[in-house]
C-alpha positions in Angstrom: 44.1 71.8 -86.7 44.2 68.0 -87.2 43.3 65.7 -84.3 45.7 63.0 -85.5 49.2 63.2 -87.0 48.6 60.5 -89.5 46.0 61.4 -92.1 45.0 60.8 -95.7 42.5 62.1 -98.2 39.7 60.3 -100.0 41.0 60.1 -103.6 37.8 59.6 -105.7 34.1 59.6 -105.6 31.6 62.0 -104.0 33.7 62.4 -100.9 36.9 63.2 -102.8 39.2 65.4 -100.7 37.8 64.5 -97.3 40.1 63.7 -94.5 40.7 60.1 -93.2 42.3 59.1 -89.9 43.5 55.8 -88.5 40.4 53.7 -87.9 40.0 52.5 -84.3 38.2 49.2 -84.3 35.7 48.1 -81.6 38.4 46.2 -79.7 40.4 49.5 -79.5 43.0 48.4 -82.1 44.2 49.8 -85.3 44.8 47.5 -88.4 47.8 47.4 -90.7 48.0 44.9 -93.5 49.7 44.0 -96.8 46.4 42.9 -98.3 42.7 43.6 -97.8 42.1 40.1 -96.3 41.4 39.8 -92.6 43.7 36.8 -92.3 46.6 39.2 -93.0 45.6 41.9 -90.5 48.1 43.0 -87.9 46.5 44.7 -85.0 48.3 47.4 -83.0 47.0 48.9 -79.8 48.5 52.4 -79.9 48.5 54.9 -82.7 52.2 55.4 -82.1 52.9 51.8 -83.2 51.5 52.4 -86.7 54.4 54.4 -88.3 57.0 51.6 -88.2 54.6 49.4 -90.1 53.9 52.1 -92.7 57.7 52.4 -93.2 57.8 48.6 -93.9 55.2 49.0 -96.7 52.0 48.0 -94.8 48.7 49.8 -95.5 46.5 51.2 -92.8 42.7 51.0 -92.3 41.4 54.6 -92.2 38.0 56.3 -91.8 36.3 59.4 -90.5 33.1 58.6 -88.7 32.6 62.2 -87.6 32.2 63.1 -91.3 30.1 60.1 -92.3 32.9 57.9 -93.5 32.4 55.0 -91.1 33.6 52.1 -93.2 37.4 51.8 -93.0 39.4 51.8 -96.2 42.8 50.2 -96.7 45.1 53.1 -97.5 48.6 52.5 -99.0 51.5 54.0 -97.1 52.5 56.4 -99.9 49.1 58.0 -99.6 49.3 58.6 -95.9 50.7 61.9 -94.6 52.9 61.7 -91.6 53.4 64.3 -88.8 56.3 66.6 -89.2 58.5 66.6 -86.1 60.7 69.6 -85.6 
């Protein structure tokens, strides 16, 4: 069972296929952005605030420190799986 609703998979390299989750930064925020540059970062404080940004085309910084993927990668919204709400 997944800990988070939002998730993605590493697409290439030696860790291909491993899960990624929204990366929580040291200040407790999550980062969405249109580019990889810090000047363009938008910080949100709750994971529930991420989905509306993804729907607007913003990418999300994602990682999986528990599995050794500590550096957050910027993942495009079309590569992020969303929770299914029934």
